[in-house]
C-alpha positions in Angstrom: 185.5 125.9 76.6 188.1 128.0 74.5 188.5 128.1 71.2 192.0 127.8 70.3 195.0 127.9 67.2 197.8 126.3 67.4 201.1 128.3 67.0 204.4 126.9 65.2 207.2 129.5 64.7 210.6 130.3 67.3 210.4 134.3 66.6 208.6 135.6 69.6 209.9 136.9 72.7 210.4 133.7 75.3 208.6 134.1 78.7 209.6 132.8 82.0 209.4 129.3 82.5 207.4 129.3 79.4 208.8 128.5 75.6 208.9 130.8 73.1 205.7 131.2 71.4 204.9 129.4 67.8 203.1 130.5 64.2 199.3 129.0 63.6 198.4 126.7 61.6 195.0 126.3 59.0 192.2 126.8 60.7 189.1 124.9 60.4 186.2 123.5 62.5 186.5 120.5 64.7 184.0 117.6 64.8 184.0 114.0 65.5 182.9 111.0 63.2 182.1 107.4 65.0 184.1 105.0 62.9 182.5 101.8 61.3 181.7 99.0 63.7 180.0 97.1 60.5 183.1 95.1 60.8 182.4 93.4 64.0 179.2 91.4 62.6 181.0 90.0 59.6 181.0 86.0 60.3 183.0 84.0 57.4 180.9 81.1 56.2 181.2 77.7 57.6 180.3 74.6 55.6 177.2 74.1 57.1 176.2 77.6 55.5 177.2 76.3 51.6 174.5 75.0 49.2 174.2 71.3 49.2 176.0 71.2 45.9 178.6 72.7 47.4 179.3 70.6 50.1 182.1 68.1 50.0 180.6 64.5 49.7 179.9 62.1 53.3 182.2 59.1 53.1 180.2 56.0 53.9 182.6 53.3 55.6 182.1 50.5 57.9 181.6 50.8 61.8 185.4 49.7 62.5 186.4 52.6 60.3 184.4 54.9 62.3 185.7 54.0 65.2 189.5 54.7 64.5 188.1 57.9 62.9 186.7 59.0 66.3 190.5 57.9 68.3 192.1 59.7 65.5 189.8 63.1 65.8 190.0 62.8 69.9 193.6 62.5 69.7 194.3 65.5 66.9 191.7 67.5 69.1 193.8 66.8 72.4 197.0 67.7 70.1 195.1 71.3 69.0 194.6 71.9 73.0 197.6 71.0 74.0 199.5 73.4 70.9 196.7 76.2 71.6 197.4 76.6 75.4 201.3 76.6 74.7 200.7 79.4 72.0 198.4 81.4 74.6 201.0 80.8 77.2 203.9 82.3 74.8 201.3 85.0 73.7 200.8 86.5 77.0 204.7 86.0 78.1 205.6 88.0 75.0 203.3 91.4 75.4 204.8 94.4 75.5 204.6 95.7 79.0 204.5 99.4 79.6 207.6 100.9 80.5 209.2 104.1 80.8 213.1 104.6 79.8 215.7 106.2 81.8 215.3 109.5 80.1 211.2 109.6 81.1 209.3 108.9 77.9 207.3 106.6 76.8 208.5 103.2 75.4 206.0 100.7 74.9 202.6 100.2 76.2 200.6 96.5 76.2 197.2 98.2 78.0 194.7 99.2 75.5 191.3 99.7 75.0 188.6 96.9 74.2 184.9 96.8 73.8 183.8 95.6 77.3 186.5 97.6 79.0 185.6 101.1 78.3 182.3 100.8 79.6 184.0 99.5 83.1 186.5 102.4 82.9 183.3 104.8 82.5 181.9 103.5 85.8 185.2 103.8 87.9 186.1 107.3 86.5 182.6 109.2 86.4 181.7 109.2 90.0 184.6 111.5 90.5 183.5 113.9 87.4 181.8 117.2 88.5 179.4 119.6 86.6 180.6 122.9 87.5 178.1 126.1 87.7 179.7 129.5 88.2 177.6 132.6 88.5 179.6 135.5 87.3 178.2 139.5 87.7 177.7 141.2 84.7 177.2 144.9 83.7 175.2 146.2 81.0 172.8 149.0 79.8 170.7 148.3 82.1 173.1 148.4 85.1 174.7 144.7 87.1 173.1 141.3 86.3 174.4 137.8 86.6 175.4 135.4 84.3 175.9 131.4 84.8 178.5 129.7 83.0 179.0 125.7 83.0 181.8 123.7 83.2 183.4 120.1 84.1 185.8 119.0 87.2 187.9 116.5 89.1 187.5 115.3 92.5 191.3 114.2 93.5 190.7 114.2 97.0 187.9 112.7 99.5 187.5 115.9 101.5 186.4 117.5 98.5 189.5 118.7 96.3 188.7 119.9 92.4 190.8 120.7 89.5 189.1 122.4 86.9 190.0 124.7 84.1 191.0 128.3 85.1 188.3 130.1 82.5 185.2 128.0 83.9 185.3 129.4 87.3 186.9 133.3 86.2 185.1 135.8 88.1 183.0 133.8 90.0 180.5 135.3 92.6 179.8 131.8 93.4 180.3 128.3 92.2 178.1 125.1 92.4 179.3 121.3 92.3 176.8 118.4 91.1 178.2 115.0 91.2 177.4 112.3 89.0 175.0 110.9 91.4 172.7 114.2 91.8 174.1 115.4 94.8 174.9 119.5 95.0 177.2 121.5 96.7 176.9 125.6 97.0 179.6 125.9 99.8 182.4 125.7 97.2 185.8 128.0 97.5 188.1 129.1 94.5 191.3 128.0 96.4 193.6 129.5 93.4 194.6 129.7 90.3 197.5 128.9 88.2 199.7 131.7 87.1 200.8 130.0 83.8 198.4 127.7 83.0 194.6 127.5 82.5 194.0 125.8 85.8 191.7 126.3 89.0 191.9 124.5 92.3 188.1 124.2 94.0 187.4 122.9 97.4 184.0 121.4 99.1 183.8 123.0 102.4 183.3 120.4 104.9 183.2 117.1 102.8 184.4 113.6 103.4 184.4 110.5 101.7 183.9 111.4 98.3 185.0 109.1 95.2 188.5 110.6 93.7 190.0 110.0 90.4 193.3 108.3 89.9 196.0 110.5 88.1 198.0 109.3 85.9 201.7 110.1 84.3 201.5 112.6 81.5 205.1 111.9 80.8 204.6 108.8 79.6 202.0 109.5 76.8 202.7 108.1 73.2 201.2 109.5 70.0 198.6 107.0 69.0 197.4 105.7 72.4 193.6 105.7 72.7 192.1 108.0 75.2 188.7 109.1 76.3 186.8 112.7 77.0 184.8 113.1 79.9 182.5 116.4 80.5 179.5 118.2 81.1 178.8 118.3 77.2 177.5 121.7 76.0 176.5 122.5 79.6 173.4 120.1 79.6 174.6 116.4 79.0 176.4 115.5 81.7 179.6 113.6 81.9 179.1 112.2 78.5 181.8 110.5 77.1 183.8 110.2 74.0 186.8 108.4 72.5 189.7 109.5 70.3 193.4 108.7 70.5 196.5 111.1 70.9 197.4 113.0 68.3 200.3 114.9 69.4 201.8 116.4 71.7 203.9 120.0 73.0 201.4 121.9 70.9 201.3 125.5 71.9 198.0 127.6 71.3 196.2 130.8 71.5 193.2 129.9 73.7 190.5 132.0 73.6 186.7 132.8 74.3 184.0 132.9 71.4 184.1 136.5 71.1 187.7 136.9 71.1 188.4 138.3 74.7 190.4 136.3 77.5 193.0 135.1 74.8 195.4 133.0 76.6 198.7 131.6 75.3 199.3 127.7 76.6 202.3 125.7 76.2 203.1 121.7 75.7 199.4 121.0 75.1 198.4 117.4 74.2 196.2 117.2 70.9 193.0 114.8 70.8 190.8 114.0 68.5 188.3 112.5 71.0 185.3 115.4 70.7 186.1 118.1 73.1 182.6 120.1 73.1 181.4 123.4 75.4 181.4 122.6 78.9 183.7 120.0 79.1 186.4 122.5 80.2 188.4 121.0 82.9 187.0 117.1 82.8 189.7 114.5 82.4 191.1 112.7 79.3 191.5 109.3 80.5 193.7 106.5 79.5 193.1 102.9 78.8 194.1 102.4 83.0 191.3 104.7 84.3 193.8 107.4 84.6 193.7 111.1 84.2 196.9 112.5 81.8 195.0 115.7 81.0 192.9 118.5 81.8 190.5 119.1 79.0 191.0 122.7 78.1 190.1 123.9 74.5 188.9 122.8 70.7 190.6 124.3 67.6 188.4 126.4 65.6 190.7 126.1 62.6 191.0 122.3 62.0 188.9 119.1 61.8 188.3 117.4 65.2 191.8 119.2 67.3 191.1 119.0 70.5 193.7 120.5 73.1 194.4 119.0 77.1 196.7 120.4 79.8 199.1 117.5 80.7 198.1 116.3 84.1 201.9 116.2 85.3 201.8 119.8 85.2 199.4 120.7 87.9 200.4 118.0 90.7 203.1 120.1 92.5 200.6 122.9 92.8 198.0 120.8 94.0 200.3 119.2 96.7 201.6 122.5 97.8 197.6 123.4 98.7 196.8 120.0 100.1 200.3 119.8 102.4 200.5 123.7 103.2 197.2 125.3 102.1 198.9 127.4 99.8 197.9 128.0 96.2 201.9 128.6 95.6 203.1 127.4 92.0 206.9 126.6 91.9 209.0 127.8 89.1 212.7 127.7 87.8 213.0 131.1 86.7 214.2 131.4 83.2 213.2 132.5 79.9 213.9 129.6 77.3 213.2 128.2 73.4 212.2 125.1 72.6 215.0 123.3 71.0 214.4 121.9 67.4 216.6 121.2 64.5 215.6 124.5 63.2 216.3 126.5 66.5 219.6 124.3 66.6 220.6 125.1 63.2 219.5 128.9 64.4 221.6 129.2 67.0 224.3 126.6 65.9 223.8 124.3 69.3 224.8 120.9 69.6 221.8 118.6 70.4 218.3 118.5 68.9 216.4 118.5 72.0 215.9 120.1 75.3 215.5 124.1 76.2 217.7 126.9 74.9 218.3 129.5 78.0 217.5 132.6 75.7 216.3 136.1 75.5 215.4 138.0 72.8 215.9 141.3 74.4 219.6 141.9 74.5 219.7 143.9 77.2 217.7 141.5 79.3 219.2 138.6 80.9 216.9 135.4 80.2 218.0 134.2 84.0 215.6 135.9 86.6 218.0 137.6 88.8 217.9 135.7 92.5 215.5 133.6 91.3 216.1 129.6 91.7 218.1 129.2 88.3 220.0 132.0 89.3 220.7 130.9 92.4 221.6 127.6 91.5 224.1 129.2 88.7 222.2 129.0 85.3 223.7 131.3 82.3 222.5 132.5 79.2 223.2 130.0 76.8 222.8 127.2 78.9 220.7 124.2 77.7 219.0 122.7 79.9 218.6 118.7 79.0 217.2 117.2 82.0 215.0 118.0 84.6 215.6 115.1 87.3 217.0 112.6 84.8 213.4 113.4 82.6 214.7 114.4 79.1 213.1 117.8 78.0 211.0 118.1 75.4 210.2 114.5 75.0 208.7 114.0 78.2 207.5 117.6 78.3 208.7 120.9 78.5 210.3 122.8 81.5 207.5 124.3 82.7 205.4 121.1 82.7 208.3 119.0 84.3 208.9 121.7 87.1 204.6 121.6 87.8 205.2 118.0 89.3 207.1 119.7 92.3 206.2 121.7 95.3 207.9 125.3 96.2 211.0 124.3 98.3 211.7 121.1 96.9 215.6 120.6 95.8 215.4 119.1 92.4 218.5 118.3 90.1 218.7 120.2 86.6 221.0 118.6 83.8 222.2 121.6 81.8 224.7 121.5 78.6 227.5 124.4 78.7 230.4 124.7 76.0 229.7 121.1 75.2 229.5 119.8 78.6 227.2 118.3 80.3 226.5 119.2 84.7 224.1 118.8 87.1 223.0 121.3 89.3 220.7 121.0 92.5 218.0 123.7 91.9 216.0 125.0 95.1 212.6 125.8 93.7 210.8 128.9 94.8 207.2 130.5 94.8 206.2 132.1 91.0 206.0 135.8 91.5 203.7 137.6 89.0 
């Protein structure tokens, strides 16, 4: 797990296929406090619980009166039952349904956690969540040595492809995978790493029939929806589970290890208050349907109970590329941009309040990579990228995340706004080159 500081200003230089960095808020130490469950044990008093003096007097009518009373009670009970059935059917029909608008973002979700469902979701997901032990070569006063680091990963194919964080396996000489059932695999290859994100892809060689975890759609995430974080907490407690909510989307953080080395700037992160501890890195952030919507990556050292996860949509394209073509390549658009907010719109006198403004802080250098996919499609400095394949940029994810769903060679319609006019251009994505 990396510690992170979130960023919110718009003054830094934009980087290719990533938004401009922003300014950090105040810092604090993360922690999680379990909510009180006292209300679950509360039972209102009924008549039988009341003292004798507080009970209503019992009537002493005739047998005929008793019979009539019984008949009336049966009729009333039957009517109440019928009303209850109708109300139940109506309530079921009126339940909101998980939907996505034409712009591709969340509009409602009826799927919520229940006490009885959490254990079922965990039992469904954890067989595919693995502990990762990496051995790293070190140098010191007495020469070379080795150290061990632990993290978490998730199996996404039956033949052993695994997604984890890049920092979990950085510099590893060897990688060992331990499943929830206790099986250990030593023949593990680091297939590749995402050049724009803290994501790595591993392969258990010669594996078959492994349990897998379903990948969800992070474009449909809503702030406030419940989530579970699962991982190898503290490197000792395998597949620990914590519960929380999505506290925000589109966060930017500067993440680094405890000694301040290996700092990485990460954008478009999901914020959650589900406790993410050392060793959780690379584990899944799961929704109420038991689907992965994020990869647990960092916890804030500057705020109370803030953890961050990479949206799962950002890794799907590279994963497909690896599985289909055996190549660890990431598709990219090839431009620098500034994420549009109301402040950015005012600063640059833009006609819209969301999207991505194609812009470079270096007046001598174009924001569009020469000969890159965006350049070949005719995208220019000053354009606004509003949609990727019909999905609104900003609300459902940044350009980097939305393009991350596609493979190298895919042709993607990109909506741009130029001089107030909206145009759609088809962009053939190519491989990112560092």
